[in-house]
C-alpha positions in Angstrom: 18.4 44.3 40.5 19.9 46.2 43.3 22.9 44.3 45.4 23.6 45.7 48.7 27.1 44.4 49.3 27.6 43.8 53.1 30.6 42.1 53.5 33.5 40.4 51.3 36.9 38.5 51.5 39.1 35.6 50.1 39.5 32.1 50.3 42.6 30.2 49.7 42.8 26.5 48.8 46.8 26.1 48.2 47.5 29.2 45.3 43.9 29.1 44.4 41.9 32.3 45.3 38.0 32.6 45.3 36.1 36.0 46.4 33.5 36.0 48.7 30.6 38.6 48.8 27.9 38.7 51.5 24.9 40.5 50.1 21.3 41.3 50.2 19.6 40.9 47.0 16.5 44.0 46.3 13.0 41.5 46.6 14.9 38.7 48.0 14.0 37.5 51.5 17.5 35.8 52.9 21.0 37.2 52.6 23.4 35.7 49.5 27.0 34.1 49.9 28.3 34.5 46.5 31.2 32.4 45.6 33.2 34.0 42.8 35.7 30.9 41.8 38.3 31.0 39.4 37.3 29.1 35.9 39.3 27.5 33.1 39.1 29.0 29.8 36.9 26.6 27.4 39.7 25.1 25.6 42.0 24.2 28.8 38.7 22.8 30.0 38.7 20.3 26.9 42.6 19.5 28.0 41.7 18.9 31.7 39.5 16.4 30.7 41.5 14.6 28.7 44.3 15.1 31.7 41.6 13.3 34.0 41.3 10.4 32.1 45.0 9.8 31.6 45.5 10.3 34.9 43.3 7.4 36.3 45.0 5.0 33.7 48.4 6.0 35.0 47.9 6.4 39.1 47.5 3.4 40.9 45.5 3.7 44.0 45.7 0.8 46.6 42.9 -0.3 49.1 44.4 1.0 52.1 44.7 4.4 50.1 41.1 4.3 49.0 39.8 3.4 52.4 42.0 4.9 54.8 40.5 8.5 55.5 44.3 9.4 56.8 45.6 8.8 53.8 43.5 11.0 51.7 45.5 14.0 51.9 48.7 11.8 50.9 46.6 10.8 47.8 45.8 14.0 47.0 49.4 15.2 46.9 50.3 12.2 44.6 47.2 13.2 42.4 48.6 17.0 42.4 52.0 16.0 41.5 51.0 13.9 38.7 48.7 16.1 37.0 50.9 18.7 37.4 53.8 16.5 35.3 51.4 15.8 32.7 50.3 19.3 32.2 53.9 20.6 32.1 54.5 17.4 29.8 51.7 18.6 27.1 52.4 22.4 27.7 56.0 22.9 28.5 56.2 27.0 28.5 52.8 27.3 30.8 53.2 29.9 33.8 54.1 28.1 37.3 51.3 29.7 38.9 49.0 28.5 35.8 50.5 25.1 35.9 49.6 25.1 39.9 46.1 26.6 39.1 45.0 23.7 36.6 46.6 20.7 39.0 45.1 21.7 41.8 41.5 22.3 40.0 41.8 18.9 38.9 42.3 17.4 42.2 39.6 19.4 43.5 37.3 17.9 40.8 38.4 14.5 41.1 39.2 13.7 44.7 37.0 16.8 46.5 33.8 18.3 46.1 34.6 20.7 43.4 33.6 24.3 44.3 32.4 23.0 47.8 36.3 22.6 48.4 36.5 26.4 49.0 33.5 26.5 51.4 35.4 23.9 53.5 38.5 26.3 53.9 36.2 29.4 54.9 36.7 29.7 58.2 33.4 31.6 59.1 31.1 29.0 58.2 30.1 26.4 60.4 27.9 24.5 58.3 27.3 23.7 54.5 24.4 22.2 53.2 23.4 20.6 50.0 19.6 19.7 49.5 19.3 18.9 46.3 20.0 19.6 42.3 17.2 22.1 42.2 18.2 24.2 45.1 20.9 26.2 46.1 23.4 24.9 48.6 22.9 26.7 52.2 25.6 27.6 54.2 25.4 28.6 58.1 27.9 31.8 58.7 29.2 32.5 62.1 28.7 36.2 61.4 25.3 36.3 59.5 23.4 33.1 60.3 21.6 31.1 56.9 23.1 32.2 53.6 22.2 31.3 50.6 24.7 30.9 48.2 25.3 30.8 44.4 26.6 27.5 43.9 24.6 24.5 42.3 25.0 20.8 42.2 24.6 19.6 38.6 22.8 16.8 39.2 21.4 14.4 41.8 24.2 11.8 40.5 27.0 14.3 41.3 25.6 14.3 45.0 25.3 10.7 45.1 29.1 10.3 43.9 30.3 12.9 46.6 28.6 10.9 49.4 29.8 7.5 47.9 33.3 8.7 48.0 33.0 10.4 51.3 31.6 6.7 52.5 34.1 4.9 50.8 36.9 6.9 52.9 35.5 5.5 56.3 35.0 2.0 54.9 31.2 2.5 54.7 28.3 2.7 51.8 25.7 4.6 51.2 23.2 3.2 48.3 19.4 2.3 48.1 19.9 -0.2 50.5 21.3 1.9 53.1 20.4 5.7 52.5 21.7 7.2 55.4 25.5 8.2 56.3 26.8 9.6 59.1 30.7 10.1 58.4 33.3 12.4 58.6 36.3 14.1 56.2 40.1 14.0 56.7 39.4 17.4 58.0 37.6 16.0 60.6 34.4 18.1 59.4 31.0 15.8 60.3 28.9 14.7 57.3 25.4 13.3 57.1 24.1 12.4 53.8 20.6 11.0 52.7 19.5 9.7 49.8 16.1 9.9 47.7 13.5 8.9 48.5 14.4 8.8 52.0 14.8 12.7 51.2 11.5 13.7 49.2 13.3 16.6 47.1 16.6 14.9 46.1 20.0 13.9 48.0 21.2 16.0 50.4 24.8 16.6 52.0 25.3 17.9 55.0 28.9 19.3 56.5 29.8 20.2 60.1 32.8 22.2 60.0 34.9 22.5 63.0 37.2 24.9 63.8 40.7 24.6 62.2 41.9 26.4 64.9 40.4 24.5 68.2 38.9 26.6 71.0 40.8 27.0 73.9 39.4 28.3 77.5 40.8 31.6 77.2 38.8 32.1 73.8 35.8 31.1 75.9 36.8 33.8 78.5 37.4 36.2 76.1 33.8 35.7 74.5 32.3 36.1 77.7 31.1 31.8 77.4 33.0 31.7 80.7 34.6 33.5 83.6 37.8 33.3 85.4 36.2 32.6 88.5 33.9 29.9 86.9 36.8 28.5 84.8 39.2 28.1 87.9 36.5 25.9 89.8 36.1 23.8 86.9 39.9 23.8 86.7 40.2 22.8 90.5 37.0 20.2 89.6 39.1 18.5 86.8 42.2 18.4 88.4 41.1 16.3 91.7 39.2 13.9 89.1 35.4 14.6 89.9 32.9 13.4 87.3 31.2 16.0 85.2 28.3 15.9 82.6 27.8 18.8 80.4 24.8 19.4 79.1 22.9 21.4 77.0 20.4 22.0 74.0 21.1 21.0 70.0 23.9 23.5 69.2 25.0 24.8 72.5 28.3 23.8 72.5 28.5 20.8 74.8 31.0 18.9 72.8 33.1 22.0 72.6 32.9 22.8 76.3 34.4 19.3 76.9 37.1 19.8 74.5 38.1 23.1 76.2 37.9 21.5 79.7 40.2 18.7 78.7 43.3 21.2 78.8 42.5 21.4 82.6 43.6 17.0 82.6 47.4 16.6 84.1 49.6 15.7 81.3 50.6 12.3 82.7 47.6 10.6 82.7 45.9 8.2 80.1 42.4 9.4 78.5 39.9 7.2 76.3 37.2 9.4 74.5 34.4 7.2 73.4 31.8 9.1 70.8 29.5 8.4 67.7 31.4 10.2 65.1 34.9 11.7 65.9 34.1 15.5 67.0 36.8 16.2 69.9 40.2 17.6 69.5 42.3 17.2 72.5 45.5 18.6 73.2 48.6 17.2 71.5 50.8 16.3 74.7 48.2 14.5 76.5 48.4 10.2 76.4 44.6 9.9 74.3 43.0 7.2 72.3 40.2 8.2 70.7 37.4 5.3 69.9 34.8 5.9 67.6 31.3 3.6 67.2 31.5 1.5 63.9 27.7 1.4 62.2 26.4 -2.3 61.0 27.0 -3.1 57.1 23.8 -3.7 54.6 24.0 -7.2 55.7 23.9 -5.8 59.4 27.0 -7.3 60.8 30.4 -6.0 62.1 28.5 -3.2 64.3 30.5 -1.7 67.3 28.4 0.3 69.5 28.9 2.8 72.6 27.8 0.7 74.4 30.9 -1.8 73.0 33.5 0.7 73.4 32.5 2.1 76.8 33.1 -2.0 78.4 36.2 -2.3 76.2 37.8 1.1 77.9 37.7 -0.2 80.9 40.0 -3.0 80.2 42.5 0.2 78.7 43.9 1.3 82.3 42.3 5.2 81.8 42.7 7.6 84.3 40.0 9.8 82.3 36.9 8.5 80.3 35.1 11.1 78.0 31.7 9.9 76.4 30.7 12.3 73.3 26.7 12.0 74.4 24.9 9.4 76.5 21.8 8.4 74.8 21.0 5.0 76.1 20.3 3.4 79.9 22.8 0.7 78.9 25.4 3.4 78.0 24.4 5.4 81.5 24.6 2.5 83.4 27.9 1.4 82.2 29.0 5.1 82.6 28.2 5.2 86.2 29.4 2.1 86.9 33.0 3.6 85.5 32.3 6.3 87.9 31.7 3.9 90.9 34.8 2.1 90.0 37.2 5.2 90.5 37.2 6.4 87.4 37.6 10.0 86.2 34.5 10.5 83.8 33.1 13.3 81.6 30.2 13.2 79.3 27.3 15.0 77.7 23.9 15.1 77.6 21.0 16.5 75.5 19.1 18.5 78.3 18.2 22.0 78.9 19.2 22.9 82.7 20.7 21.3 85.7 17.6 20.1 86.7 16.2 18.6 83.9 19.9 16.6 83.4 18.9 15.1 86.5 15.4 14.5 85.5 16.5 12.6 82.1 18.8 10.4 84.2 16.7 9.5 87.0 13.9 8.7 84.6 12.9 6.1 82.0 14.4 4.9 79.5 17.6 5.7 81.2 16.5 5.9 85.1 19.7 5.8 87.0 19.1 5.0 90.8 19.7 7.8 93.3 22.4 5.9 94.8 24.4 5.2 91.8 23.9 9.2 90.7 25.8 9.9 94.0 28.9 9.2 92.0 28.3 12.3 89.8 30.0 15.5 91.3 28.8 18.6 88.8 26.5 19.0 86.2 27.4 22.1 83.7 24.6 23.3 81.5 25.0 25.1 78.3 22.5 27.9 76.6 22.8 29.0 73.1 20.6 32.6 72.4 20.0 31.8 68.7 18.9 35.6 68.4 22.3 37.0 68.9 24.0 33.6 68.6 25.8 33.8 71.9 26.6 30.6 73.9 26.9 30.7 77.7 27.4 28.6 80.8 24.0 28.7 81.9 24.0 26.8 85.2 26.7 25.0 87.5 25.6 22.7 89.6 26.5 19.6 92.3 24.7 16.5 92.6 23.9 16.2 96.9 22.6 13.4 98.5 19.2 13.8 100.1 18.2 11.6 103.2 14.5 12.6 102.2 14.6 12.9 98.3 17.8 10.3 97.6 19.7 13.2 95.8 19.0 17.0 95.1 21.0 19.6 93.1 22.4 22.7 94.3 23.3 25.7 91.6 26.3 27.0 92.6 26.5 29.6 89.7 23.6 30.9 87.3 24.3 33.1 84.0 22.1 36.2 84.9 20.8 37.2 81.1 19.9 40.6 81.9 23.4 41.1 82.6 25.1 39.0 81.0 27.0 37.6 83.7 27.6 34.3 85.4 27.3 35.0 89.1 27.3 33.0 92.6 24.1 31.3 93.3 24.5 29.0 96.4 27.4 28.0 98.2 29.0 24.4 97.5 27.3 22.1 99.8 29.3 18.8 98.4 32.1 19.6 95.6 34.9 21.8 97.8 34.0 18.9 100.5 34.8 16.0 98.5 38.1 17.9 97.1 39.3 18.7 101.0 38.6 15.0 102.0 40.9 13.6 99.0 43.6 16.2 98.8 43.8 17.1 102.5 43.4 20.9 102.0 40.9 23.0 104.1 39.2 25.8 103.3 42.1 28.6 103.1 43.9 26.0 101.1 40.7 25.7 98.8 40.4 29.6 98.4 44.1 30.1 97.9 44.5 27.6 95.2 41.0 28.9 93.4 42.9 32.6 93.3 46.3 31.1 91.8 44.3 29.4 88.9 42.2 32.6 88.3 45.4 34.6 88.4 47.0 32.0 86.0 43.7 32.5 83.4 43.8 36.4 83.8 47.6 36.1 82.9 46.9 34.2 79.5 44.1 36.4 78.5 46.5 39.4 79.2 49.2 37.8 77.1 46.7 36.8 74.6 47.8 33.1 75.0 45.2 31.1 73.6 46.3 28.2 71.5 45.2 25.0 73.1 49.0 23.8 73.2 50.2 27.2 74.7 47.6 27.2 77.1 48.0 23.3 77.8 51.8 24.3 78.0 51.3 26.5 81.0 48.6 24.5 83.0 51.4 22.0 82.7 54.3 24.0 84.0 52.0 24.8 87.2 51.3 21.2 87.8 54.9 21.0 87.6 56.1 24.0 89.7 53.1 26.2 90.7 55.6 28.2 92.5 57.7 29.2 89.6 54.7 29.6 87.4 53.4 32.0 89.7 56.1 33.9 90.3 56.2 34.5 86.5 52.9 35.7 86.5 53.4 38.0 89.4 56.0 39.4 87.5 54.1 40.3 84.8 
């Protein structure tokens, strides 16, 4: 069979290396992601099996280590060092590289997900899907889309064991009574598992990977997801504590945009985020308290809902509240109450456009009254073109009170697909007026402020400063002494 090699690269896990080849095999309908994993010799494999048995006898795992996902890396280090010592004691003259190789494979198999660990370290992958032991593992590649891999799970029990291990790490269980799991790995990657017979073809694990280097606003500008002009406007809106909902379809990048925009939050403010499962990664310099929902046990006890967390967050003296996604009427009600009481709120909602977002909020089952909707200043809708795999800000609309309709939306910016540009649509009727009211700025001040922000963003693009903390340092410098920063920017 003829294979047409399209791409190849190396993935590393410590000193372990695996080669990836992306090919189109003759006679097959989809591209193949082949992972060439380093293997142990047959004699070494038998020796390693003995080491594993001895390891389990010698090492003591505390309840805290077993149940605390944050301690998983410490546990892996403990296993690695002890397994390395045991191999060295058995084979004293083994080269250091070989010793390290054997010890890391032991840790991968005992505490990790075996060969899947290499996939977790491939920054090109967004999704890893185990669909049962009878089927290959599939991956979603940022460059090539869905690819079939050459990896298979040995048995359904192996998939169940992996799911159970992940569940224990977050204090949960997955079994025949509770066959669904929504959790996350120590890396922050989100995991969903389903067990047979809920998933008819076999046990499944779906891992949604998050970028090891979080996106920044500069990355978004370079990718044309947003323009410097629009970024400057959103910077102004966030700086002066307007309430924003980011909407979009599945995979459009709603949470990613919230992450990106959080860099504009002033560094002296307290932020509380509320999510179903933790997806956000905010700048390290912010005073940030992430809260995560807890699902009920198999006995139906111990549940902490989004609503519980939202009500509790109001007692934590937050300057900002970020909600992962509004799903229910009660959540939306509390969210808009928080806006009414003076908290600055950002959230996401599943809706394709600004007008659809307004309809979802207005209509059953959410049914937010128009008078409460007035607390919302901006709706930013995201769009994903699956054919070309690009994400764009599709519309930016403001909520404007209306005597006849209660509220109406005014689209300030709109993406023009035929030109692939985000361009002005209608003049702002409310956002800028609201900012002027609370800041004592006039039209010229606003115009100057937006131009300053645009200049700073263009400077960061030019200098290729794109890490979250580096960009955050510049934003903080602007808040501390804008004149000094603008002088530095102007001299470049």
